[in-house]
Structure formats: C-alpha cells, structure tokens
ROMARVO-392312 format. One record per atom (N, C-alpha, C, O, CB): x, y, z. Coordinates in pm, whole numbers, plus 32768, in hexadecimal, padded with zeros to 4 digits. Glycine has a CB too. Layout:
N
{{X Y Z}}
...
END
This chain:
79
{{412F 2F1C B1C7}}
{{4177 2EF5 B151}}
{{4133 2E7B B113}}
{{4118 2E19 B158}}
{{420B 2ED8 B171}}
{{4118 2E82 B093}}
{{40D9 2E15 B04D}}
{{413A 2DE0 AFE4}}
{{4168 2E2B AF8E}}
{{4053 2E41 B00C}}
{{4159 2D5F AFEC}}
{{41BA 2D25 AF8F}}
{{417A 2CE4 AF16}}
{{41BF 2CB2 AEBE}}
{{4210 2CC0 AFD8}}
{{40F5 2CE3 AF11}}
{{40AE 2CA8 AEA0}}
{{409D 2D13 AE35}}
{{4052 2D72 AE4B}}
{{4025 2C6D AECC}}
{{40E0 2D07 ADC2}}
{{40D6 2D6F AD5B}}
{{404C 2D78 AD1B}}
{{402B 2DDF ACDF}}
{{413C 2D56 ACEF}}
{{3FF9 2D10 AD27}}
{{3F75 2D10 ACEB}}
{{3F09 2D3D AD4E}}
{{3E93 2D3A AD2D}}
{{3F54 2C87 ACB7}}
{{3F32 2D67 ADC5}}
{{3ED3 2D91 AE2B}}
{{3E8F 2E13 AE04}}
{{3ED0 2E72 ADD8}}
{{3F18 2DA0 AEB3}}
{{3E0C 2E17 AE13}}
{{3DBF 2E8F ADF7}}
{{3D6C 2EAD AE74}}
{{3D0F 2E64 AE94}}
{{3D63 2E7C AD78}}
{{3D8F 2F18 AEBA}}
{{3D4C 2F37 AF38}}
{{3CB9 2F5B AF25}}
{{3C6C 2F55 AF84}}
{{3D93 2FA7 AF7E}}
{{3C92 2F80 AEAC}}
{{3C07 2FA4 AE92}}
{{3BB2 2F2C AE69}}
{{3B38 2F35 AE61}}
{{3C00 300F AE27}}
{{3BF3 2EBC AE4E}}
{{3BAB 2E45 AE26}}
{{3B67 2E06 AEA0}}
{{3BA8 2DEA AF04}}
{{3C0A 2DDF ADE2}}
{{3AE6 2DF1 AE97}}
{{3A9A 2DB6 AF04}}
{{3A87 2D22 AEE7}}
{{3A59 2CFE AE7B}}
{{3A10 2DFE AF17}}
{{3AA9 2CCC AF46}}
{{3A97 2C3D AF2D}}
{{3A03 2C1A AF26}}
{{39B0 2C5B AF65}}
{{3ADC 2BEA AF9B}}
{{39E4 2BB7 AEDA}}
{{395A 2B88 AECD}}
{{392B 2B4F AF53}}
{{3971 2B01 AF92}}
{{394E 2B1E AE5D}}
{{38B3 2B77 AF7D}}
{{387C 2B43 AFFA}}
{{3862 2AAD AFF0}}
{{387A 2A63 B04E}}
{{37F9 2B8D B01E}}
{{3832 2A83 AF7C}}
{{3818 29F4 AF69}}
{{389C 29A6 AF69}}
{{38A5 293C AFA6}}
{{37CB 29DC AEE5}}
{{3901 29DA AF25}}
{{3984 2998 AF24}}
{{39C1 298F AFAE}}
{{39F8 2928 AFD5}}
{{39E2 29E0 AEC6}}
{{39B8 29FD AFF8}}
{{39EE 29FE B081}}
{{39A3 299B B0D9}}
{{39DF 2957 B12C}}
{{39E5 2A8C B0BD}}
{{391F 2993 B0C7}}
{{38D0 2935 B117}}
{{38F3 28A5 B0F4}}
{{38FC 2851 B14D}}
{{383A 294D B102}}
{{3908 2889 B075}}
{{392C 2801 B04C}}
{{39B3 27D8 B085}}
{{39C4 2767 B0B3}}
{{392E 27F5 AFB4}}
{{3A13 2833 B083}}
{{3A97 2816 B0BD}}
{{3A8A 27FE B153}}
{{3AC7 27A2 B189}}
{{3AFA 288A B0A1}}
{{3A3B 2851 B195}}
{{3A26 2842 B226}}
{{39E3 27BE B246}}
{{3A0B 2778 B2A4}}
{{39D3 28B6 B25B}}
{{397D 279C B1FA}}
{{3936 271E B212}}
{{3990 26A5 B1F7}}
{{3989 2642 B23F}}
{{38B8 2716 B1BB}}
{{39E5 26AE B191}}
{{3A42 2641 B174}}
{{3AA3 262D B1E7}}
{{3AC0 25BC B20E}}
{{3A8E 265E B0F3}}
{{3AD6 269D B21D}}
{{3B33 2694 B28D}}
{{3AEF 2656 B306}}
{{3B28 25FF B348}}
{{3B6B 271F B2B0}}
{{3A75 2681 B323}}
{{3A2B 2648 B394}}
{{3A13 25B3 B37F}}
{{3A1F 2564 B3DD}}
{{39A5 2690 B3A8}}
{{39F2 258D B305}}
{{39DA 2500 B2E8}}
{{3A58 24AD B2FF}}
{{3A55 2446 B342}}
{{39A9 24EE B256}}
{{3AC7 24DD B2C7}}
{{3B44 2491 B2D2}}
{{3B78 2488 B361}}
{{3BB2 2423 B387}}
{{3BAD 24D0 B27A}}
{{3B64 24F0 B3B1}}
{{3B9F 24F5 B435}}
{{3B44 24CA B4A7}}
{{3B74 24A6 B512}}
{{3BCE 257D B450}}
{{3AC0 24CC B491}}
{{3A66 24AA B4FF}}
{{3A03 243B B4DE}}
{{39EA 23E4 B531}}
{{3A19 2524 B528}}
{{39CC 243B B467}}
{{3965 23D8 B445}}
{{39A4 2355 B419}}
{{3983 22EB B44E}}
{{390A 240E B3D7}}
{{39FE 235B B3BA}}
{{3A3B 22E1 B383}}
{{3A7D 228A B3F0}}
{{3A69 2211 B3EE}}
{{3AA4 2306 B31A}}
{{3AC9 22C3 B44D}}
{{3B06 226E B4B4}}
{{3AA0 222C B510}}
{{3AC0 21C9 B552}}
{{3B66 22C0 B505}}
{{3A27 2261 B517}}
{{39C1 222B B570}}
{{394B 21ED B526}}
{{38E1 21D6 B560}}
{{398F 2298 B5CD}}
{{395C 21D2 B4A6}}
{{38EB 21A2 B457}}
{{38B5 211C B488}}
{{383F 20FF B474}}
{{3913 2197 B3C7}}
{{3908 20CB B4C7}}
{{38D9 204A B4FB}}
{{387C 205C B573}}
{{3833 1FFF B597}}
{{3951 1FF3 B523}}
{{387D 20D2 B5B1}}
{{3825 20EF B623}}
{{379F 212B B5F9}}
{{3745 2137 B64B}}
{{386B 214D B683}}
{{3791 2150 B57B}}
{{3719 2195 B54C}}
{{36AB 2132 B527}}
{{36C5 20C5 B4F3}}
{{3739 21EC B4D4}}
{{362E 215A B544}}
{{35BD 2107 B51B}}
{{3572 214F B4AB}}
{{359E 21B8 B47C}}
{{355E 20EA B595}}
{{3503 2117 B481}}
{{34B6 2152 B413}}
{{3484 21DE B431}}
{{3484 2234 B3D9}}
{{3441 20F9 B3F3}}
{{345A 21F5 B4AC}}
{{342A 227B B4D2}}
{{349B 22E1 B4CA}}
{{3486 2352 B49F}}
{{33EF 2279 B560}}
{{3512 22B8 B4F4}}
{{3585 2312 B4EB}}
{{35A4 2335 B45A}}
{{35C0 23A8 B43A}}
{{3601 22D3 B52E}}
{{359F 22D1 B403}}
{{35BA 22E7 B375}}
{{3552 2344 B338}}
{{3573 239C B2E8}}
{{35BD 2261 B329}}
{{34D3 2331 B35D}}
{{3469 2389 B32C}}
{{3480 2418 B35B}}
{{346F 2477 B30E}}
{{33E0 2358 B35B}}
{{34A5 2429 B3D9}}
{{34BD 24AF B410}}
{{3535 24F0 B3CC}}
{{3531 2568 B3AE}}
{{34D3 24A8 B4A8}}
{{359F 24A5 B3B3}}
{{3613 24DC B36D}}
{{35EE 250B B2E1}}
{{361A 2575 B2B4}}
{{3684 2473 B366}}
{{359E 24BC B29C}}
{{3573 24E2 B215}}
{{351E 2561 B21A}}
{{352E 25B9 B1C5}}
{{3524 2470 B1D4}}
{{34C5 256B B27C}}
{{346F 25E0 B287}}
{{34C1 265C B2AA}}
{{34AB 26C7 B271}}
{{3402 25C9 B2EF}}
{{351D 264F B308}}
{{3572 26C1 B32F}}
{{35C7 26ED B2B8}}
{{35D6 2765 B2A0}}
{{35CC 269B B3A7}}
{{35FF 268E B26E}}
{{364E 26B1 B1F9}}
{{35FC 26FC B191}}
{{362C 275D B157}}
{{368A 2636 B1BB}}
{{3582 26CF B179}}
{{352B 2712 B118}}
{{3508 279F B146}}
{{3508 27FD B0F6}}
{{34AB 26C1 B103}}
{{34EB 27AE B1C6}}
{{34C8 2833 B1FC}}
{{353F 2891 B1F2}}
{{3530 2905 B1CA}}
{{3499 2828 B28F}}
{{35B5 2862 B215}}
{{362C 28B8 B20E}}
{{364A 28E3 B17E}}
{{366E 2956 B166}}
{{36A6 286F B24A}}
{{363B 2888 B120}}
{{3651 28AD B093}}
{{35E6 2910 B062}}
{{3604 2968 B012}}
{{3650 2830 B03B}}
{{356B 2900 B092}}
{{3501 295D B06D}}
{{351E 29E8 B0A6}}
{{350A 2A4D B062}}
{{3478 292A B0A0}}
{{354C 29EE B122}}
{{356F 2A6E B15F}}
{{35E1 2AAF B111}}
{{35DE 2B28 B0F7}}
{{3598 2A5A B1F4}}
{{3645 2A61 B0EC}}
{{36B6 2A97 B0A0}}
{{3688 2ACB B017}}
{{36B7 2B32 AFE9}}
{{3724 2A2D B08F}}
{{362D 2A83 AFD8}}
{{35F9 2AAD AF57}}
{{35AE 2B32 AF64}}
{{35BC 2B8A AF10}}
{{359D 2A41 AF1D}}
{{355E 2B3F AFCE}}
{{3517 2BBC AFE6}}
{{3579 2C2E B001}}
{{3565 2C9E AFD0}}
{{34B6 2BAD B05C}}
{{35E1 2C13 B04D}}
{{3645 2C79 B06B}}
{{368B 2CA6 AFEB}}
{{36A7 2D1D AFD9}}
{{36AD 2C45 B0D0}}
{{36A7 2C48 AF93}}
{{36E9 2C69 AF15}}
{{368E 2CBF AEBE}}
{{36BC 2D1F AE7F}}
{{3711 2BE9 AECA}}
{{360D 2C9D AEB9}}
{{35AE 2CEC AE6B}}
{{35A1 2D79 AEA5}}
{{359B 2DDB AE5B}}
{{3524 2CA6 AE68}}
{{359D 2D83 AF2A}}
{{3594 2E06 AF6B}}
{{3610 2E59 AF4A}}
{{3605 2ED0 AF2A}}
{{3585 2DF6 B004}}
{{3684 2E1B AF51}}
{{3700 2E62 AF33}}
{{3700 2E93 AEA2}}
{{372D 2F02 AE85}}
{{377A 2E06 AF4C}}
{{36CE 2E40 AE47}}
{{36C9 2E67 ADBA}}
{{366D 2EDF ADA7}}
{{368F 2F3E AD60}}
{{3699 2DF2 AD63}}
{{35F9 2EDC ADE6}}
{{359B 2F4B ADDB}}
{{35D7 2FCB AE14}}
{{35CB 3036 ADD9}}
{{3517 2F2A AE22}}
{{3619 2FC0 AE87}}
{{3656 3035 AEC5}}
{{36C9 306A AE71}}
{{36DF 30E3 AE6A}}
{{3687 3013 AF51}}
{{3713 3012 AE31}}
{{3784 303A ADDF}}
{{375A 3080 AD5F}}
{{37A5 30D1 AD29}}
{{37D7 2FC2 ADBC}}
{{36E3 3063 AD2F}}
{{36B1 30A2 ACB6}}
{{3664 3121 ACD3}}
{{3626 315B AC79}}
{{365A 3041 AC69}}
{{3666 314D AD4E}}
{{361C 31C6 AD75}}
{{358B 31BB AD48}}
{{3555 3213 AD05}}
{{365F 3244 AD39}}
{{354E 314D AD6F}}
{{34C4 312F AD4A}}
{{3466 319F AD77}}
{{3469 31C9 ADEB}}
{{3498 30AA AD88}}
{{3414 31CD AD1B}}
{{33B1 3233 AD3B}}
{{3328 31EF AD34}}
{{3301 31BA ACCC}}
{{33BA 32AE ACD8}}
{{32E2 31F2 ADA3}}
{{3262 31AF ADA9}}
{{31FB 31F7 AD53}}
{{31F1 3272 AD54}}
{{3231 31A6 AE3A}}
{{31B1 31AA AD0A}}
{{3147 31E1 ACB6}}
{{30D0 3205 AD0D}}
{{30AB 31B8 AD66}}
{{311D 317D AC47}}
{{3092 3278 ACF6}}
{{301B 3299 AD44}}
{{2FA6 323B AD27}}
{{2F44 323A AD71}}
{{2FF0 3329 AD28}}
{{2FB0 31ED ACBC}}
{{2F46 3192 AC98}}
{{2F58 3106 ACD4}}
{{2F03 30AF ACC1}}
{{2F3E 3188 AC02}}
{{2FC4 30F1 AD1C}}
{{2FE0 306C AD52}}
{{2F99 3052 ADD7}}
{{2F95 2FDF AE04}}
{{3075 305B AD64}}
{{2F63 30B7 AE15}}
{{2F1C 30A5 AE94}}
{{2E86 3098 AE7A}}
{{2E50 30D5 AE1D}}
{{2F38 311A AEF6}}
{{2E47 304B AECB}}
{{2DB4 303A AEBD}}
{{2D6B 30AF AEF7}}
{{2CF0 30B2 AEF4}}
{{2D85 2FB9 AF01}}
END
C-alpha cells in the first residue's frame, strides 16, 4: 500500500541525486562527528572518494539513459 498520491512506480531516481543524499547522510553521521580526529591526508582521501562516487553515479545515470532510449549502436562507431 502506498499512501503517497504522487508516487510513480515507474519513475527511476537519479543516480547522482541518490549518491548525493547518501554521501550527505554519511557525512552528517560519521565524518562530521569525528572531524576533529581527521588530518590532511584523511580530508584528501574523503574528497577523492566523494569525487569517484559522484563520477560512478554520473556514469550509471548515463548508462541508464542510453538503455532507456533503446540505444542502437552505429556500425560506424567501432574502430
């Protein structure tokens, strides 16, 4: 039973949006409370991990878009 009248079961959430929400939750619940324990290397690693996760989500979103449009590969696109 779904009580949200605006719910659309066919609507796929954005991979980038979902990743941003997930990263925000992780930041608020795990990183922020321990920020006084982090050093420069930790901050660099967090920034790199965040960038990689957003890049992965962006690729997933692009893949989903291509699959949703029934992409037909051009015979001229291969070397």
